[in-house]
C-alpha positions as CSV (number, residue, x, y, z in Angstrom):
1,M,62.2,105.8,44.6
2,A,63.9,102.5,44.4
3,T,64.6,100.1,41.9
4,A,64.6,96.1,42.2
5,A,66.4,93.6,39.7
6,V,65.3,90.1,39.3
7,P,68.3,87.8,37.5
8,R,66.6,84.4,37.1
9,G,68.8,81.4,37.7
10,P,67.7,77.7,37.9
11,A,68.5,77.3,41.4
12,T,68.9,80.6,42.8
13,H,67.7,84.0,42.4
14,W,69.0,87.6,43.4
15,V,67.5,90.7,44.2
16,E,69.3,93.8,44.2
17,S,68.4,97.4,44.8
18,F,69.2,100.3,43.7
19,E,67.8,103.9,45.4
20,K,68.5,108.0,45.2
21,A,71.2,108.8,47.8
22,R,69.0,111.6,49.2
23,E,66.2,113.9,48.3
24,G,66.8,116.4,45.6
25,S,69.7,114.5,44.1
26,G,69.8,112.6,41.2
27,S,72.7,110.7,42.3
28,G,71.9,107.2,43.6
29,T,73.5,104.3,45.1
30,W,73.2,100.5,45.8
31,R,71.0,99.7,48.8
32,G,71.2,96.1,49.2
33,R,70.9,92.3,47.9
34,W,69.0,89.8,48.9
35,R,69.3,86.2,48.0
36,R,66.6,83.6,47.4
37,R,66.3,79.6,46.5
38,S,64.5,79.0,43.6
39,V,62.5,76.5,45.8
40,I,58.6,76.4,46.1
41,S,57.1,73.8,48.8
42,F,53.5,73.4,49.3
43,G,51.8,72.1,52.3
44,S,48.9,71.4,54.2
45,K,48.2,74.8,55.7
46,N,50.1,77.0,53.2
47,R,53.3,77.4,50.6
48,T,57.0,77.9,51.9
49,I,59.4,79.9,49.6
50,G,63.2,80.1,49.5
51,V,65.5,78.7,52.2
52,A,62.4,77.1,54.1
53,A,61.3,75.2,50.9
54,K,65.1,74.1,50.5
55,N,65.1,72.9,54.0
56,Q,61.8,71.0,53.6
57,Q,63.2,69.5,50.1
58,I,64.2,66.1,51.5
59,T,61.4,65.2,53.8
60,H,58.6,66.8,51.8
61,A,60.3,65.9,48.3
62,N,57.1,64.6,46.6
63,N,55.4,68.5,47.0
64,T,58.8,70.5,46.6
65,V,59.4,72.1,43.6
66,S,62.6,73.2,42.1
67,N,64.5,73.1,39.1
68,F,61.5,74.3,36.7
69,K,63.1,77.3,34.9
70,R,64.1,75.4,31.6
71,F,60.4,74.0,31.2
72,H,59.0,77.3,30.2
73,G,58.2,77.5,26.2
74,R,57.7,73.5,25.6
75,T,55.3,70.9,25.4
76,F,54.9,68.0,27.9
77,N,55.8,65.6,25.1
78,D,59.4,67.5,24.5
79,P,61.8,64.7,24.6
80,F,63.7,67.2,27.0
81,I,61.0,66.9,29.3
82,Q,60.6,63.5,29.2
83,K,64.4,63.0,30.4
84,E,64.1,65.7,32.8
85,K,61.3,64.0,34.4
86,E,62.7,60.7,35.6
87,N,65.0,62.6,38.0
88,L,62.4,65.2,39.4
89,S,61.0,64.4,43.1
90,Y,57.8,65.8,42.1
91,D,55.0,64.7,39.4
92,L,54.8,66.8,35.7
93,V,51.7,66.2,33.9
94,P,50.6,67.5,30.8
95,M,48.0,70.7,30.7
96,K,45.0,71.3,28.4
97,N,47.3,73.8,26.2
98,G,50.0,70.3,26.0
99,G,52.4,72.5,27.8
100,V,54.1,71.2,31.1
101,G,52.1,71.0,34.5
102,I,53.2,70.3,38.1
103,K,51.0,68.2,40.5
104,V,51.5,68.6,44.0
105,M,49.3,68.3,47.2
106,Y,48.4,71.6,48.6
107,M,45.9,72.4,51.6
108,D,45.6,68.4,51.8
109,E,44.0,68.8,47.9
110,E,45.6,67.9,44.8
111,H,46.3,70.7,42.6
112,L,47.6,71.3,39.1
113,F,49.9,74.3,38.5
114,S,51.4,75.8,35.4
115,V,55.0,76.6,35.0
116,E,53.9,80.1,34.7
117,Q,52.3,79.8,37.5
118,I,55.3,78.3,39.9
119,T,57.1,81.1,38.5
120,A,54.9,83.8,39.4
121,M,54.8,82.5,42.9
122,L,58.7,82.8,43.2
123,L,58.9,86.3,41.5
124,T,55.9,87.4,43.9
125,K,58.0,86.3,46.8
126,L,61.0,88.2,45.4
127,K,58.7,91.2,45.1
128,E,57.7,91.0,48.4
129,T,61.6,90.7,50.0
130,A,62.1,93.7,47.9
131,E,59.2,95.5,49.3
132,N,60.0,94.5,52.8
133,N,63.3,95.8,52.6
134,L,63.1,99.0,50.8
135,K,60.1,99.9,52.8
136,K,58.7,101.1,49.2
137,P,56.2,99.2,46.6
138,V,58.1,97.7,43.8
139,T,55.9,98.4,40.9
140,D,58.5,97.7,37.9
141,C,61.8,95.2,37.5
142,V,64.5,93.9,35.1
143,I,65.1,90.2,34.6
144,S,68.0,89.0,33.1
145,V,67.4,86.9,29.7
146,L,69.4,85.4,27.6
147,G,72.8,86.5,26.4
148,T,74.2,87.0,22.7
149,A,75.5,83.2,22.2
150,F,75.1,80.7,24.7
151,D,74.4,76.7,25.4
152,P,71.0,76.3,27.7
153,F,72.4,72.8,28.6
154,L,75.8,73.5,29.8
155,G,75.6,75.0,33.3
156,G,76.4,74.1,36.8
157,K,73.3,71.9,37.3
158,N,74.9,69.7,34.2
159,F,78.4,69.3,36.6
160,D,76.1,68.2,38.9
161,E,74.7,65.6,36.9
162,K,77.8,64.1,35.9
163,L,79.3,63.5,39.3
164,V,75.5,62.0,40.7
165,E,75.9,59.4,37.8
166,H,79.4,58.8,38.5
167,F,78.5,58.0,42.4
168,C,75.3,56.2,41.3
169,A,77.4,53.6,39.5
170,E,79.7,53.7,42.2
171,F,77.2,52.6,45.1
172,K,75.2,50.4,43.0
173,A,78.7,48.3,42.3
174,K,79.6,48.8,45.8
175,Y,77.0,49.2,47.9
176,K,74.3,47.3,45.8
177,L,72.5,50.3,46.0
178,D,70.1,51.9,43.3
179,A,70.2,55.7,44.3
180,K,67.4,56.1,41.7
181,S,65.3,53.9,43.0
182,K,64.5,56.4,45.8
183,I,63.9,60.0,45.4
184,R,65.0,60.7,48.7
185,A,67.8,59.6,48.2
186,L,69.0,60.7,45.1
187,L,68.0,64.6,46.3
188,R,70.7,64.1,49.1
189,L,73.5,62.6,46.5
190,Y,72.6,65.7,44.5
191,Q,73.1,68.0,47.5
192,E,76.5,66.4,48.3
193,C,77.7,66.2,44.8
194,E,76.9,70.2,44.6
195,K,79.0,70.3,47.8
196,L,81.8,68.3,46.5
197,K,82.2,70.2,43.5
198,K,82.6,73.8,45.0
199,L,85.3,72.1,47.4
200,M,87.4,70.5,44.3
201,S,87.2,74.0,42.7
202,S,89.5,75.3,45.1
203,N,91.5,71.8,46.5
204,S,93.1,70.1,43.8
205,T,93.7,66.6,46.2
206,D,91.5,63.6,47.0
207,L,88.2,65.1,48.4
208,P,85.6,62.5,50.2
209,L,82.1,62.3,50.2
210,N,80.6,60.9,53.1
211,I,76.3,60.4,53.0
212,E,74.7,58.6,56.5
213,C,71.9,56.6,56.6
214,F,71.7,56.9,53.1
215,M,69.4,53.6,51.9
216,N,68.3,50.9,53.8
217,D,70.0,52.0,57.2
218,K,73.5,52.0,55.1
219,D,76.3,54.5,55.3
220,V,78.2,55.4,52.2
221,S,81.3,57.2,51.0
222,G,83.7,57.7,48.0
223,K,86.0,60.1,47.4
224,M,86.9,62.4,44.0
225,N,89.6,64.9,43.0
226,R,90.2,67.7,40.4
227,S,91.6,66.1,37.8
228,Q,89.4,62.8,37.8
229,F,86.2,65.4,37.7
230,E,87.8,67.2,34.4
231,E,87.9,64.0,32.9
232,L,84.4,62.8,34.0
233,C,83.1,66.7,32.3
234,A,85.6,66.2,29.5
235,E,82.4,66.5,27.3
236,L,80.9,69.3,28.8
237,L,84.2,71.1,29.0
238,Q,84.4,70.9,25.1
239,K,81.0,72.5,24.4
240,I,82.3,75.5,25.9
241,E,84.1,76.9,22.7
242,V,81.1,76.5,20.8
243,P,79.1,79.7,22.1
244,L,82.7,81.5,22.0
245,Y,82.7,81.1,18.6
246,S,79.2,81.6,17.6
247,L,80.0,85.0,19.7
248,M,82.8,86.3,18.0
249,E,81.1,85.5,14.7
250,Q,78.3,87.2,15.3
251,T,80.1,90.5,16.6
252,Q,82.4,90.0,13.5
253,L,85.0,90.6,15.7
254,K,88.6,88.6,15.9
255,V,90.3,87.2,19.1
256,E,92.8,89.9,19.0
257,D,90.3,92.9,19.2
258,V,89.5,91.6,22.5
259,S,91.4,93.7,25.1
260,A,89.8,91.8,28.4
261,V,87.4,89.7,29.4
262,E,85.3,89.2,32.4
263,I,83.6,86.3,33.5
264,V,80.6,85.9,35.9
265,G,78.2,83.3,37.0
266,G,78.8,80.7,39.9
267,T,79.9,77.7,37.6
268,T,83.0,79.8,36.1
269,R,84.6,79.2,39.3
270,I,85.5,75.5,38.0
271,P,89.4,75.9,37.1
272,A,88.9,74.0,33.9
273,V,85.9,76.2,32.7
274,K,88.3,79.0,33.2
275,E,91.6,77.6,31.3
276,K,89.1,77.2,28.7
277,I,87.7,80.6,28.2
278,A,91.5,82.0,29.0
279,K,92.9,79.5,26.3
280,F,90.1,80.5,23.5
281,F,91.1,84.0,23.8
282,G,94.7,84.2,24.5
283,K,94.8,86.0,27.5
284,D,94.3,86.1,31.6
285,I,90.5,86.7,32.2
286,S,89.3,88.8,34.9
287,T,87.6,88.2,37.9
288,T,87.0,91.1,39.9
289,L,83.0,91.0,40.0
290,N,81.1,88.9,42.1
291,A,80.3,85.8,40.1
292,D,77.1,85.3,41.6
293,E,75.8,88.9,41.8
294,A,77.2,90.4,38.5
295,V,74.1,89.5,36.8
296,A,71.8,90.8,39.6
297,R,73.7,94.2,39.8
298,G,73.5,94.7,35.9
299,C,69.9,94.5,36.1
300,A,69.6,97.0,38.9
301,L,71.9,99.4,37.0
302,Q,69.4,98.6,33.9
303,C,66.8,99.4,36.1
304,A,68.4,103.0,36.9
305,I,68.7,103.5,33.5
306,L,65.3,103.0,32.5
307,S,64.0,105.0,35.6
308,P,63.4,108.6,34.4
309,A,64.0,109.5,38.7
310,F,67.5,108.2,38.3
311,K,70.6,110.5,36.8
312,V,73.1,107.8,35.8
313,R,76.7,108.3,33.5
314,E,75.5,107.8,30.0
315,F,76.0,104.6,28.4
316,S,75.2,103.3,25.1
317,V,73.5,99.7,25.8
318,T,71.4,98.5,22.6
319,D,69.5,95.7,22.6
320,A,69.1,93.2,19.9
321,V,66.8,90.7,18.8
322,P,68.6,87.3,19.3
323,F,66.5,85.2,16.8
324,P,65.4,86.4,12.9
325,I,61.7,86.8,12.6
326,S,59.8,86.3,9.5
327,L,56.1,86.7,8.6
328,V,54.2,84.4,6.2
329,W,50.9,85.4,4.4
330,N,48.6,84.1,1.7
331,H,48.0,85.7,-1.6
332,D,45.0,87.3,-2.2
333,S,44.0,85.7,-5.4
334,E,46.6,82.5,-5.5
335,D,47.7,79.5,-3.3
336,T,51.2,80.2,-3.0
337,E,52.5,82.1,0.2
338,G,54.5,85.3,0.6
339,V,57.6,85.3,2.8
340,H,59.3,88.2,4.6
341,E,62.0,88.5,6.9
342,V,61.1,91.8,9.1
343,F,63.9,91.3,11.4
344,S,67.2,90.1,11.4
345,R,69.4,88.2,13.7
346,N,70.9,91.4,16.1
347,H,68.7,93.6,14.6
348,A,68.5,96.6,17.2
349,A,65.4,96.7,19.6
350,P,63.0,97.9,20.3
351,F,62.0,98.5,16.6
352,S,58.7,99.1,14.4
353,K,58.1,98.6,11.0
354,V,55.3,99.4,8.6
355,L,54.1,96.7,6.1
356,T,51.5,97.6,3.5
357,F,49.5,95.0,1.7
358,L,46.9,95.6,-1.1
359,R,44.0,93.2,0.1
360,R,40.2,93.0,-0.7
361,G,39.0,91.0,2.3
362,P,40.5,90.1,5.9
363,F,43.8,88.3,5.6
364,E,46.3,86.7,8.1
365,L,49.6,86.5,9.0
366,E,51.7,83.9,10.7
367,A,55.1,85.0,12.8
368,F,57.9,82.6,13.4
369,Y,61.4,82.3,13.5
370,S,63.3,82.0,10.7
371,D,66.0,79.8,11.6
372,P,64.4,77.1,14.1
373,Q,67.9,75.0,14.6
374,G,69.1,78.7,16.4
375,V,66.3,78.4,18.6
376,P,66.7,76.8,21.9
377,Y,63.5,75.7,22.0
378,P,61.2,73.6,19.5
379,E,58.5,75.5,18.6
380,A,59.6,77.8,15.8
381,K,55.8,79.7,15.8
382,I,55.4,82.8,17.6
383,G,51.7,83.4,16.5
384,R,49.1,84.1,14.4
385,F,47.4,87.4,13.7
386,V,44.1,88.2,11.5
387,V,43.3,91.5,10.1
388,Q,39.5,92.1,10.1
389,N,37.2,94.5,8.5
390,V,39.4,94.9,5.4
391,S,37.0,95.6,2.2
392,A,37.6,96.4,-1.2
393,Q,37.1,100.3,-2.4
394,K,33.9,101.4,-3.9
395,D,35.2,100.9,-7.4
396,G,36.1,97.5,-6.7
397,E,40.1,98.1,-6.4
398,K,42.5,96.6,-3.9
399,S,42.9,98.7,-0.4
400,R,45.8,99.7,1.2
401,V,46.7,98.3,4.5
402,K,49.1,99.1,6.2
403,V,50.4,96.9,9.3
404,K,52.7,97.7,11.9
405,V,54.7,95.2,13.1
406,R,57.2,95.9,16.2
407,V,59.6,94.4,18.9
408,N,59.1,96.3,22.1
409,T,61.4,97.1,24.7
410,H,60.9,93.5,26.5
411,G,61.8,91.6,23.3
412,I,58.6,90.6,22.4
413,F,56.9,90.8,18.8
414,T,53.8,91.7,17.8
415,I,51.7,93.4,15.2
416,S,50.4,96.5,17.3
417,T,48.3,98.5,14.7
418,A,46.6,98.0,11.4
419,S,44.6,100.7,9.3
420,M,42.8,100.7,6.0
421,V,43.9,103.2,3.7
422,E,40.0,104.5,2.6
423,K,39.3,106.7,-0.3
424,V,36.2,109.1,0.3
425,P,34.4,111.5,-1.9
426,T,33.7,115.2,-0.3
427,E,32.3,118.3,-1.5
428,E,34.4,121.1,-3.2
429,N,33.8,123.7,-0.5
430,E,34.7,121.1,2.5
431,M,37.7,121.5,4.2
432,S,39.6,118.4,4.2
433,S,41.7,117.8,7.5
434,V,43.7,114.9,5.9
435,E,46.5,113.9,3.7
436,T,45.1,113.8,-0.1
437,D,45.6,111.3,-2.6
438,M,48.6,112.5,-3.8
439,D,51.3,110.0,-2.8
440,C,54.5,111.7,-3.2
441,P,57.6,109.2,-3.5
442,N,59.6,110.9,-1.2
443,Q,57.2,112.1,1.5
444,R,56.3,110.1,4.5
445,P,53.0,109.3,5.1
446,P,51.5,110.6,8.1
447,E,49.7,107.6,9.5
448,N,53.1,106.0,9.9
449,S,54.6,108.9,11.8
450,D,55.0,106.9,15.6
451,A,56.6,107.8,18.7
452,D,59.4,105.4,18.2
453,K,62.9,107.0,16.7
454,N,63.3,103.3,15.4
455,I,60.7,102.7,12.2
456,Q,60.9,101.2,8.9
457,Q,58.4,101.3,6.3
458,D,58.1,98.3,4.1
459,N,55.4,98.0,1.3
460,S,54.6,95.0,0.5
461,E,52.3,93.7,-2.3
462,A,51.7,90.6,-3.0
463,G,53.6,88.9,-5.9
464,T,56.0,91.9,-5.8
465,Q,59.4,92.6,-4.0
466,P,59.0,94.6,-1.1
467,Q,59.3,98.6,-0.9
468,V,61.6,99.4,2.0
469,Q,61.4,102.9,3.4
470,T,63.4,103.9,6.6
471,D,62.9,107.3,8.6
472,G,60.6,108.4,5.6
473,Q,63.5,107.8,2.8
474,Q,63.1,104.8,0.4
475,T,65.8,102.7,-0.4
476,S,64.4,101.1,-3.4
477,Q,62.2,102.8,-6.0
478,S,58.9,101.4,-7.3
479,P,56.2,103.2,-9.2
480,P,53.7,104.2,-7.1
481,S,50.3,102.4,-6.9
482,P,48.1,102.7,-9.9
483,E,44.9,102.5,-7.7
484,L,46.3,106.0,-5.6
485,T,46.5,107.6,-8.6
486,S,43.9,110.5,-8.4
487,E,42.9,112.8,-11.6
488,E,40.8,114.6,-10.0
489,N,43.6,116.8,-8.3
490,K,45.1,117.7,-11.3
491,I,44.8,121.4,-11.8
492,P,44.2,122.4,-15.3
493,D,46.9,125.0,-16.8
494,A,45.6,128.4,-16.7
495,D,46.3,128.8,-20.3
496,K,44.6,125.8,-21.4
497,A,41.5,127.3,-19.2
498,N,41.6,130.5,-21.6
499,E,41.2,128.5,-24.8
500,K,38.2,127.1,-23.9
501,K,35.2,128.1,-26.3
502,V,33.0,130.1,-24.9
503,D,29.7,128.8,-26.7
504,Q,31.0,125.0,-25.4
505,P,29.2,123.6,-22.8
506,P,30.8,123.6,-19.2
507,E,32.1,120.3,-18.1
508,A,30.7,118.7,-15.0
509,K,32.7,119.3,-11.8
510,K,34.2,115.9,-10.4
511,P,33.9,115.5,-6.7
512,K,37.2,115.8,-5.1
513,I,38.5,112.6,-2.9
514,K,40.2,112.6,0.5
515,V,42.2,109.7,1.9
516,V,41.2,108.6,5.6
517,N,43.0,105.8,7.6
518,V,40.4,104.1,9.6
519,E,41.8,101.5,12.3
520,L,41.5,97.9,12.2
521,P,40.9,95.3,14.9
522,I,43.5,92.6,15.4
523,E,43.1,89.1,16.6
524,A,46.2,87.8,17.9
525,N,46.6,83.9,18.5
526,L,50.0,84.0,20.1
527,V,51.8,80.3,21.2
528,W,52.1,79.9,24.7
529,Q,50.5,83.1,25.4
530,L,47.9,83.0,28.1
531,G,44.3,83.9,27.2
532,K,42.6,86.4,29.4
533,D,39.9,84.4,30.9
534,L,43.1,81.9,32.0
535,L,45.5,84.6,33.1
536,N,42.6,85.9,35.0
537,M,41.7,82.7,36.9
538,Y,45.7,82.5,37.8
539,I,45.8,86.0,39.3
540,E,42.7,84.9,41.4
541,T,44.0,81.9,42.5
542,E,47.5,83.4,43.5
543,G,45.7,86.1,45.3
544,K,44.0,83.4,47.5
545,M,46.9,81.2,47.9
546,I,48.5,84.6,49.0
547,M,45.8,85.3,51.5
548,Q,46.2,81.9,52.7
549,D,49.6,82.3,53.7
550,K,49.3,85.3,55.2
551,L,46.6,84.0,57.4
552,E,48.9,80.8,58.0
553,K,51.9,83.3,59.0
554,E,49.5,85.1,61.5
555,R,48.4,81.7,62.9
556,N,52.0,80.6,63.7
557,D,52.8,84.0,64.8
558,A,50.0,83.9,67.5
559,K,51.1,80.4,68.2
560,N,54.6,81.1,68.4
561,A,53.6,84.1,70.8
562,V,52.4,81.7,73.4
563,E,55.6,79.3,73.2
564,E,57.9,82.2,74.0
565,Y,55.8,83.7,76.7
566,V,55.8,80.7,78.4
567,Y,59.7,80.2,78.1
568,E,60.1,83.7,78.8
569,F,58.3,84.0,82.2
570,R,59.3,80.4,83.4
571,D,62.9,81.8,83.3
572,K,62.2,84.8,85.0
573,L,59.9,83.9,87.5
574,C,62.5,81.8,89.3
575,G,65.1,85.1,88.3
576,P,64.5,89.1,88.4
577,Y,60.3,88.3,88.9
578,E,60.8,86.0,91.9
579,K,60.4,88.7,94.5
580,F,57.5,90.2,92.9
581,I,54.5,87.9,93.0
582,C,53.7,85.9,96.0
583,E,54.5,82.4,96.9
584,Q,51.0,80.8,96.2
585,E,50.5,82.7,93.1
586,H,54.3,81.8,92.2
587,Q,53.4,78.0,92.0
588,N,50.1,77.8,90.6
589,F,51.3,80.4,87.5
590,L,54.3,78.0,87.2
591,R,51.6,74.9,86.9
592,L,49.4,77.1,84.7
593,L,52.7,77.7,82.2
594,T,53.8,73.9,82.2
595,E,49.9,72.8,81.5
596,T,49.7,75.3,78.5
597,E,53.2,74.1,77.1
598,D,51.8,70.5,77.4
599,W,48.9,72.0,75.5
600,L,50.7,73.2,72.9
601,Y,52.6,70.0,71.6
602,E,49.4,68.2,72.2
603,E,45.8,69.4,71.1
604,G,47.2,72.6,70.8
605,E,49.7,71.8,67.8
606,D,46.8,72.7,65.3
607,Q,44.4,75.3,66.5
608,A,43.1,78.4,65.3
609,K,44.7,81.7,65.6
610,Q,41.8,82.8,67.8
611,A,42.7,79.6,70.1
612,Y,46.4,81.2,70.5
613,V,45.2,84.5,71.3
614,D,42.8,83.4,74.0
615,K,45.6,81.2,75.7
616,L,48.0,84.4,75.7
617,E,45.4,86.6,77.2
618,E,44.4,84.0,80.2
619,L,48.5,84.1,80.8
620,M,48.9,87.6,80.7
621,K,46.5,88.2,83.3
622,I,48.7,87.0,85.8
623,G,52.3,87.7,84.0
624,T,51.2,91.6,83.4
625,P,50.9,92.6,86.8
626,V,54.4,90.4,88.1
627,K,55.9,92.5,85.3
628,V,54.3,95.9,85.8
629,R,55.7,95.4,89.7
630,F,59.4,94.5,88.2
631,Q,59.4,97.6,85.9
632,E,57.9,100.0,88.2
633,A,60.3,98.8,91.0
634,E,63.3,99.8,88.3
635,E,61.9,103.0,87.1
636,R,60.1,104.8,90.3
637,P,63.6,105.3,92.3
638,K,64.9,107.0,88.9
639,M,61.9,109.3,89.0
640,F,61.6,110.2,92.5
641,E,65.3,111.3,92.2
642,E,64.6,113.0,89.4
643,L,61.7,114.8,90.9
644,G,63.9,115.6,93.9
645,Q,66.4,117.0,92.1
646,R,63.8,119.5,90.9
647,L,62.5,120.4,93.9
648,Q,65.8,121.4,95.3
649,H,66.8,123.3,92.2
650,Y,63.3,125.9,92.7
651,A,63.8,125.9,96.4
652,K,67.3,127.0,95.8
653,I,66.2,129.8,93.8
654,A,63.7,130.7,96.1
655,A,65.9,130.5,99.2
656,D,68.1,133.1,96.9
657,F,65.4,135.5,96.5
658,R,64.9,135.8,99.8
659,N,68.2,136.7,100.5
660,K,68.2,139.5,97.9
661,D,70.3,138.0,95.0
662,E,71.1,140.2,92.1
663,K,69.7,137.2,89.7
664,Y,66.5,137.3,90.8
665,N,66.0,140.7,92.1
666,H,63.8,141.7,88.8
667,I,61.4,138.9,89.9
668,D,57.7,140.1,91.4
669,E,57.3,139.0,95.0
670,S,54.0,137.2,94.7
671,E,55.0,135.2,91.6
672,M,57.9,133.9,93.7
673,K,55.5,133.1,96.1
674,K,53.7,131.0,93.9
675,V,56.9,129.0,93.0
676,E,57.5,128.7,96.9
677,K,53.9,126.9,97.1
678,S,54.1,124.7,94.7
679,V,57.3,123.4,95.7
680,N,56.0,123.0,99.1
681,E,53.1,121.1,97.8
682,V,55.1,118.8,95.6
683,M,57.4,118.0,98.2
684,E,54.8,117.1,100.7
685,W,53.1,114.9,97.7
686,M,56.5,113.1,97.4
687,N,57.0,112.6,101.2
688,N,53.7,111.2,101.4
689,I,53.7,108.7,98.6
690,M,57.2,107.6,99.6
691,N,55.9,106.9,103.0
692,A,53.0,104.9,101.6
693,Q,55.4,102.8,99.4
694,A,57.7,102.1,101.9
695,K,54.6,100.1,103.7
696,K,54.1,97.9,100.7
697,S,55.8,94.4,100.1
698,L,57.5,94.0,96.4
699,D,54.7,91.7,95.5
700,Q,51.9,94.2,95.8
701,D,51.0,96.8,93.4
702,P,52.7,100.2,93.8
703,V,51.1,103.2,95.3
704,V,52.0,105.5,92.5
705,R,53.5,104.7,88.8
706,A,56.3,105.8,87.0
707,H,54.4,107.6,84.9
708,E,52.6,109.4,87.8
709,I,55.8,110.9,89.1
710,K,56.9,111.6,85.6
711,A,53.8,113.9,85.2
712,K,54.1,115.4,88.5
713,V,57.8,116.7,87.2
714,K,56.3,118.3,84.1
715,E,53.7,120.2,86.6
716,L,56.5,121.3,88.8
717,N,58.2,122.6,86.1
718,N,55.3,124.4,84.2
719,A,54.5,126.2,87.3
720,C,58.1,127.2,88.2
721,E,60.3,127.2,85.1
722,P,58.4,130.7,83.5
723,V,59.0,132.4,87.0
724,V,62.5,131.6,87.3
725,T,63.7,132.3,84.0
726,Q,62.4,135.7,83.6
727,P,64.8,137.6,81.6
728,K,65.9,141.1,83.3
729,P,64.6,144.5,81.8
730,K,66.9,146.0,80.1
731,I,68.3,149.4,80.3
732,E,68.7,151.4,77.3
733,S,71.7,153.7,77.2
734,P,71.3,157.4,75.9
735,K,71.1,157.6,71.9
736,L,73.9,159.9,70.3
737,E,72.8,161.6,67.1
738,R,75.9,161.9,64.9
739,T,77.0,165.1,63.3
740,P,79.6,165.8,60.3
741,N,82.0,167.0,62.8
742,G,81.7,164.4,65.7
743,P,78.7,163.4,68.1
744,N,75.3,165.1,69.1
745,I,75.6,164.7,72.6
746,D,72.4,167.0,73.6
747,K,70.3,169.1,71.7
748,K,69.7,171.5,74.7
749,E,73.5,172.1,75.0
750,E,74.5,172.5,71.7
751,D,71.5,175.0,71.4
752,L,73.3,177.3,74.4
753,E,76.3,176.8,72.6
754,G,75.0,178.0,69.1
755,K,76.3,175.3,67.6
756,N,75.0,174.8,63.8
757,N,73.8,171.1,62.8
758,F,75.0,169.8,59.7
759,G,73.0,166.4,59.7
760,A,72.5,166.9,56.3
761,E,75.9,166.4,55.0
762,P,76.9,162.5,55.4
763,P,80.1,162.4,57.6
764,H,83.4,162.1,55.9
765,Q,86.0,159.1,56.7
766,N,88.6,161.7,57.9
767,G,86.1,163.6,60.4
768,E,84.3,160.7,62.0
769,C,84.6,161.0,65.7
770,Y,84.2,158.3,68.4
771,P,80.9,158.7,70.3
772,N,82.9,158.6,74.0
773,E,84.3,162.0,73.5
774,K,82.7,164.9,75.4
775,S,82.3,168.0,72.9
776,S,82.3,168.1,69.3
777,V,85.5,169.1,67.1
778,N,85.4,172.3,65.1
779,M,86.4,172.1,61.8
780,D,86.8,174.3,58.9
781,L,85.2,173.4,55.8
782,D,86.1,174.4,52.6
């Protein structure tokens, strides 16, 4: 079993894997890591993803998508989207739900893809990469998420943009060229500025920036050093301390409490960034981890921790809710709203809570982030949840509705279940298998039992402060709900029963009440969540594109196979294959190879897969016999040599047998004659074949193939080897029977000498004798 991790970066994705070192061992080992560019290019035949797409970004700019990570969770009208749109090579358009769509030309048709679809394409490619390298299916992964404190607008891309803005202004003043007017020129400038930024991290001197044929066939050049770069990015460098202060505030630690600081991420290679972090913590920072791969390795380790198939060192890792989440609802009979914060900032996750409402009909809950300014996206709403099929009790009282809210392992908030407590009358002799209507204050309701260890119960009643219970223990007391009081369950005292007068008419028995929990359906309308029909359509579309990519790959492979065959045979026909084809066929085949090459780059440039398959078969009809003759000429002498060695081996054994050699005198003569016969027959066959082959020229098909000679060697071995390897029969030595006084050599001899056999008693250590002694030893036995 193996695990795979996918950390998401704006420009690059990494896949890290962790797998078992050996079968039956819980220990694991790092398998490998693979880097993929976060770029997708759409063409007339297929998609390309990763490095291949990155290489097309300049020449195929309008249909190459990159830097789309920060578009998630935003509407098209978001100011951030409108600002980013100006610097993109592809078109952003609004979707029907108001989200961000990406318009490209694919398969010579205009297509509109959502940001979620684009991300799914990249993740599918990463999954394929991991599976191809691991040779195993990948079904789950860990994707890195935002940290405890962060700035989504402070990263490597922002430093690149500062350089691009600087050189755009410089080139406009120096060369009268507006780089932003042509997207290809702007993309080339972005690439060169990224390279310059990396070079300045390791060099403090002036570094040049040169771009040939930048615009209008003009070459441009510029220069910058590290100090100028830091001055240019002073505003960004000042923003580094903001998330650091937030981090210390949330963790409630002082700088002095931090013993070590490790930095990761590509941008941390900038010296000014390191200095800012080191100055804030007042100590040297550590860079022992690979800045690019550290997050991927951490994700892979988390995979191993979550997987039951791996045994790793125990780590105490507690996920937290990064933003506080609240619920709002309308009161049953009032226009005012009730609000309750269900998960505070940095609340442990995964976690579940149970809220209790008193309602006579269906009601709606709306979840939202309590602090909209602290969320890095403009939308603070999470979703609306409608609890359905709620009704009043038969006596008209409000029903108790228990709602379970949860933040799961993935950090996703949802209202998972809802149930209504319903009182049902029952007969006295009916055995009730559910809880009675007695609601003990310190007894946990059975309907709140959950597999999670982290469950908290809140009893929230419209217009009242919520009652909160943790792990079944109440942290605040409130009187039990009056509607849950059950007089029928009160048992009268025995003394009072005895005081009843005999002449008093008997009281009518009141029906007992049992309580059942009725599961309620929940209608969820989550913000930015894809509908089921839309999601299925996206999955179907992705499946079609994957199939198209596969077909196009097979077509390209067939075309490349023809091209490789042409180049390979053309070289070898003038080299090692030249002697194995006659002159006339040689010239004809060279001409056919040249015609095929011309066809590939002209009318055969864009043909169906079958056209290339047919063309390859046409070439192989001529080329394969030539190749076989060459291979046979290489292998045939080796096999003849091996056959000759085996014949000599068995012939020598037969000669030794005739000379009465002691090693083979145990073999039957008739069987040895079979060996001699086989040797003579195979030797005659080999001589005839070799003589016939000697009359053939190299450009003719061979009389015998190497595999036929190999089969003859096997046939000879099968006939001779069992005979010549027969083991000699073993000669058994006479058995000696031990007696207490020594070995019993011969029973008849003992009878003549009148010796008694004391074999019933085991021999003593001091009286044990050696088996080569000729007579037994007489000993006095006490």
